[in-house]
C-alpha positions in Angstrom: 124.1 -2.8 102.3 121.7 -3.5 99.5 119.1 -6.3 99.6 117.3 -7.6 96.6 114.1 -9.5 97.2 112.4 -11.7 94.6 108.8 -12.9 94.7 108.8 -16.1 96.8 106.8 -18.1 99.3 107.7 -17.7 103.0 107.0 -20.8 105.1 108.5 -23.0 107.8 109.6 -22.6 111.3 111.6 -19.8 112.9 112.4 -18.5 116.4 110.9 -15.2 117.3 113.5 -12.3 117.5 114.2 -11.4 121.1 112.1 -8.5 122.3 114.0 -5.2 122.4 111.4 -3.7 124.7 111.6 -6.5 127.2 115.4 -6.8 126.8 115.9 -3.1 127.6 113.7 -3.4 130.6 115.5 -6.5 131.8 118.8 -4.7 131.6 117.4 -1.7 133.5 116.1 -4.2 136.1 119.8 -4.9 137.0 119.7 -1.6 138.9 117.3 -3.4 141.3 118.8 -6.9 141.5 121.3 -9.1 139.6 120.4 -10.0 136.1 121.9 -13.1 134.4 121.0 -13.6 130.7 121.8 -16.9 129.1 122.2 -15.0 125.8 122.4 -11.3 125.4 120.5 -10.2 122.3 122.7 -8.8 119.5 121.0 -5.6 118.5 121.9 -1.9 118.5 119.2 -1.0 121.0 120.3 -3.7 123.5 123.9 -2.4 123.2 122.5 1.1 123.9 120.8 -0.2 127.1 124.0 -1.8 128.2 125.9 1.5 127.7 123.2 3.3 129.7 123.3 1.0 132.8 127.2 1.0 132.7 127.1 4.8 132.9 124.9 4.5 136.0 127.3 2.0 137.8 126.2 -1.4 136.7 129.0 -3.9 136.1 128.5 -6.1 133.0 130.4 -9.3 132.3 129.5 -12.3 130.2 125.7 -11.8 130.4 125.8 -10.9 134.1 124.6 -7.5 135.2 125.3 -6.3 138.8 124.7 -2.9 140.5 126.4 -2.0 143.8 126.3 1.8 144.0 125.6 4.7 141.6 128.3 6.4 139.6 129.0 10.0 140.6 129.1 10.8 136.9 128.9 9.0 133.6 128.6 9.2 129.9 126.4 7.1 127.6 126.0 6.9 123.9 122.6 5.4 123.2 122.6 5.3 119.4 119.1 5.5 118.1 117.4 3.9 121.1 114.7 6.4 122.3 113.4 3.8 124.8 116.8 3.6 126.4 117.3 7.4 126.5 113.9 8.1 128.0 114.3 5.5 130.7 117.8 6.5 131.4 117.2 10.2 132.2 114.6 9.6 135.1 116.9 7.0 136.7 119.9 9.4 136.5 117.8 12.1 138.1 116.6 10.0 141.0 120.1 8.4 141.6 121.8 11.8 141.3 124.3 10.7 138.6 125.8 13.6 136.8 125.2 12.4 133.3 126.2 13.3 129.8 124.3 11.4 127.1 124.3 11.5 123.3 122.8 9.5 120.4 122.8 9.2 116.6 121.4 11.8 114.2 117.8 10.5 114.3 117.7 10.5 118.2 119.2 14.1 118.3 116.0 15.2 116.4 113.6 13.7 118.9 112.0 15.8 121.6 112.8 15.7 125.3 110.7 18.6 126.4 108.7 16.8 129.1 111.6 15.3 131.0 113.7 18.4 130.7 110.9 20.6 132.0 110.3 18.2 134.9 114.0 18.2 135.8 114.2 21.9 135.8 111.0 22.2 137.9 112.7 20.1 140.5 115.9 22.1 140.6 118.2 20.0 138.4 120.5 21.5 135.9 119.9 20.5 132.3 122.2 22.0 129.6 120.0 21.6 126.6 116.6 20.3 125.4 117.9 17.8 122.9 120.9 15.6 122.5 123.7 15.9 123.3 122.5 16.6 126.8 124.0 17.1 130.3 122.0 16.7 133.4 123.2 17.4 137.0 121.5 17.2 140.4 119.3 14.8 142.3 115.5 14.6 142.5 114.7 14.3 146.2 110.9 14.3 146.0 109.0 11.0 146.2 106.3 12.1 143.8 106.5 13.4 140.2 103.9 14.6 137.8 104.4 14.3 134.1 102.3 14.4 130.9 101.8 11.1 129.2 101.6 12.7 125.7 105.3 12.8 124.7 106.4 9.3 125.8 105.4 6.5 128.2 109.1 5.6 128.5 109.7 8.4 131.0 107.0 6.8 133.2 108.8 3.4 132.9 112.1 5.1 133.8 110.6 6.6 137.0 109.1 3.1 137.9 112.6 1.6 137.8 114.1 4.6 139.5 111.7 4.6 142.4 112.1 0.8 142.8 115.8 1.4 143.2 115.2 4.2 145.8 112.6 2.1 147.6 109.4 4.1 147.1 107.8 6.7 144.8 104.6 7.8 143.1 104.1 9.0 139.5 101.1 11.0 138.4 100.7 10.7 134.6 98.5 13.5 133.1 96.4 12.8 130.1 96.6 11.9 127.3 98.5 8.7 128.3 100.0 7.3 125.1 101.6 3.9 124.5 99.9 2.5 127.6 101.0 -1.0 126.8 104.6 -0.2 127.4 103.8 1.1 130.9 101.9 -2.2 131.5 104.9 -4.2 130.2 107.2 -2.4 132.7 104.7 -3.2 135.5 104.5 -6.8 134.3 108.3 -7.3 134.6 108.6 -5.5 137.9 105.8 -7.3 139.6 106.9 -10.7 138.3 110.2 -10.1 140.0 108.7 -9.1 143.4 108.6 -5.3 143.1 105.3 -3.8 144.3 103.5 -1.8 141.6 100.0 -0.4 142.0 98.3 1.4 139.0 95.1 3.5 139.3 93.9 4.0 135.7 91.6 7.0 135.7 92.0 10.1 133.5 95.1 10.8 135.6 97.1 7.6 136.0 98.6 7.2 139.5 101.4 4.7 139.8 102.9 3.7 143.2 106.1 1.8 143.3 107.6 0.1 146.4 110.8 -2.0 146.4 109.1 -5.0 147.9 111.3 -8.1 147.8 112.9 -8.2 144.3 114.4 -11.4 143.1 117.3 -11.9 140.7 116.4 -12.3 137.1 117.8 -15.4 135.3 116.9 -16.6 131.8 116.5 -15.5 128.2 114.8 -12.4 126.8 111.4 -13.4 125.6 110.3 -13.1 122.0 108.9 -10.1 120.3 105.5 -10.3 118.7 105.8 -7.0 116.7 109.1 -8.0 115.1 107.9 -11.6 114.6 104.8 -10.2 112.9 106.8 -9.4 109.7 107.6 -13.1 109.4 103.9 -14.1 110.0 102.6 -11.5 107.5 105.3 -12.4 104.9 104.1 -16.0 105.1 100.4 -15.1 105.0 100.6 -12.8 101.9 102.8 -15.3 100.0 100.6 -18.3 100.6 102.7 -20.0 103.2 102.3 -21.5 106.7 104.6 -20.5 109.5 105.3 -21.5 113.1 107.2 -18.9 115.2 108.5 -20.2 118.6 109.9 -18.5 121.6 106.9 -16.4 122.4 104.6 -16.2 125.4 100.9 -16.3 126.2 99.6 -12.9 125.2 98.4 -10.8 128.2 94.9 -9.2 128.3 95.9 -5.5 127.6 96.3 -4.2 124.1 99.9 -4.3 123.0 102.3 -5.6 120.4 101.0 -9.2 121.1 97.6 -8.0 119.8 98.9 -8.4 116.3 98.0 -12.1 116.6 94.3 -11.3 117.0 94.4 -8.5 114.5 95.6 -10.9 111.8 92.8 -13.3 112.8 90.3 -10.4 112.5 91.6 -9.9 109.0 90.8 -13.5 108.1 94.2 -15.1 108.6 94.3 -18.3 110.7 96.4 -16.9 113.5 96.8 -18.1 117.1 99.4 -18.8 119.8 99.6 -22.2 121.3 102.2 -23.0 124.1 104.4 -20.1 123.1 104.3 -20.8 119.4 102.5 -18.5 116.9 101.0 -20.4 114.0 99.7 -18.3 111.0 98.3 -19.5 107.7 96.1 -18.1 105.0 95.8 -14.8 103.2 94.0 -11.7 104.7 90.4 -11.2 103.5 89.2 -8.1 105.4 90.8 -4.8 106.1 91.0 -3.5 109.6 90.0 -0.4 111.5 92.2 -0.2 114.6 93.5 2.5 117.0 97.2 1.9 117.7 97.8 4.7 120.2 98.5 2.2 123.0 100.9 0.3 120.8 102.1 2.5 118.0 104.7 0.2 116.6 102.0 -2.0 115.3 101.1 0.5 112.7 103.9 -0.6 110.5 103.0 -4.3 110.8 99.3 -3.6 110.0 100.5 -1.5 107.0 102.4 -4.5 105.7 99.2 -6.6 105.7 96.8 -4.0 104.5 97.4 -3.9 100.7 96.6 -7.6 100.4 93.1 -7.4 102.1 90.0 -7.0 100.0 88.7 -3.9 101.8 90.4 -0.8 103.0 92.3 -0.6 106.3 92.1 2.5 108.6 94.8 2.9 111.3 93.9 5.5 113.8 95.8 7.0 116.8 98.9 7.5 114.7 100.1 11.0 115.6 102.9 9.7 117.7 104.3 8.0 114.6 105.7 11.4 113.5 108.3 11.2 116.3 109.5 7.7 115.8 112.8 6.7 114.1 111.3 8.4 111.0 108.1 10.3 110.5 106.3 7.0 110.1 103.1 8.5 108.7 105.2 9.8 105.8 107.5 6.8 105.4 104.7 4.2 105.6 102.8 6.0 102.8 105.9 6.6 100.7 107.0 3.0 101.1 103.6 1.6 100.1 103.5 4.0 97.1 107.0 2.9 96.0 105.6 -0.6 95.5 102.4 0.6 93.8 100.3 0.7 97.0 97.5 3.2 97.6 97.7 5.0 100.9 97.0 8.4 102.3 96.7 10.3 105.6 93.2 11.5 106.4 93.2 11.9 110.2 94.6 8.4 110.2 96.4 6.1 107.8 94.1 4.8 105.1 95.4 1.9 103.0 93.4 0.5 100.1 93.7 -2.9 98.5 96.4 -2.7 95.8 98.1 -4.6 93.0 101.7 -4.2 93.9 104.7 -3.7 91.5 108.4 -4.0 91.8 109.8 -1.2 94.0 112.9 0.3 95.6 113.3 2.2 98.8 116.2 3.6 100.8 115.8 2.8 104.5 115.1 6.1 106.3 117.1 4.9 109.3 114.0 3.1 110.5 114.2 -0.7 111.0 110.5 -1.3 110.7 110.2 0.5 107.4 112.8 -1.8 105.9 110.8 -4.8 107.2 107.6 -3.4 105.7 109.4 -3.0 102.3 110.6 -6.6 102.6 107.1 -8.0 102.9 105.9 -5.9 99.9 108.9 -7.0 97.8 108.2 -10.7 98.5 105.1 -10.5 96.4 106.3 -8.1 93.6 110.1 -8.0 93.8 112.2 -5.0 94.9 115.3 -3.6 96.6 116.0 -2.2 100.0 119.0 0.2 100.2 120.8 0.8 103.5 119.2 -2.5 104.6 121.5 -2.8 107.6 119.1 -0.5 109.5 117.3 -3.7 110.7 120.3 -4.1 113.1 118.6 -1.7 115.5 116.2 -4.5 116.6 116.7 -7.7 114.6 120.1 -8.3 112.9 118.9 -11.8 111.9 116.0 -10.4 109.8 117.3 -11.0 106.3 118.9 -14.3 107.2 115.7 -15.5 108.8 113.7 -14.7 105.7 116.2 -16.6 103.6 115.9 -19.6 105.8 112.1 -19.4 105.4 112.4 -19.6 101.6 112.6 -16.0 100.6 114.7 -15.2 97.4 117.1 -12.7 98.9 120.5 -11.4 97.6 122.7 -9.3 99.9 125.4 -7.1 98.5 
């Protein structure tokens, strides 16, 4: 699919895309108690999460998810969803499901060293260190120790797994990356009655007990990081936008922190009663460390060329193992539109006068969204633009509804 974008003003009202991170966690919560979703989000990553829990024994019908007993064996194709994969493997280990799992080409390239090594230390059989992968055996211990450097999602997977079993403890060795996603998992579990205690020293120690979990009923809440591309598009084109379906941002640094980061850049940006209101162009560049919420790097990169001073994004090394090598693809996308960006221990993005550009989506939904924002001021094209389906299939239609000049072919 090819999308042509013309210079245009983005403004109006729109509902935030459903959070793929929260949605995946909600689906995994069905291993603990029944989940009923009024509307199941239509994205590739949510479909991957559904495939994963079905392989573990969850029955899915019309937005209802119910788990009675683990499968003895299962197969799951998880597409490009690294979050789903990295949560799935610890759960399969603890439940003792003999599992075969595969994904798309991009996911086959991503490392699984930490969880494979942990499984083998505990006596499980693992046929390979990358996808496609087979794992067999059952983790009997109630405590695991894992490095936090490769992915926080393994930690989240063990949190769900130990809640299913009834009790467990996770020691997370430093460095602990993407801390906000561990906190999101804890937020969901505790809100539903699972007991989670986190001691956050150099070594994080997380204790999980089943507690008295309640059924989950409702919608998947909105996603600040995905919604940020609407807010930034409106800001840099001189519009005003209201994005509904969100929630009051918690105190820890995470995807929701983009609201305050835009305010720090000089945009009028605030959340009121679940609605994010943004207006005004950025004035100042930012210096921000995104190690706790690395997906925000792409959103910040979309805002950065329009500020009057340079932006420095630190804590970016984990971007190399995302859907694409995002250090490389952020820089190349900005340069395709005339932006000035470089890697110097972090991403450095200078104020730039943009020009019309063309990119081919590198199988990375957020890079396509970055290109869309840039093209809205200078014109351009995004090839293989269907890559946004991974997280937000409505993206192009939503932008059109907000006034963007978009042609899809």
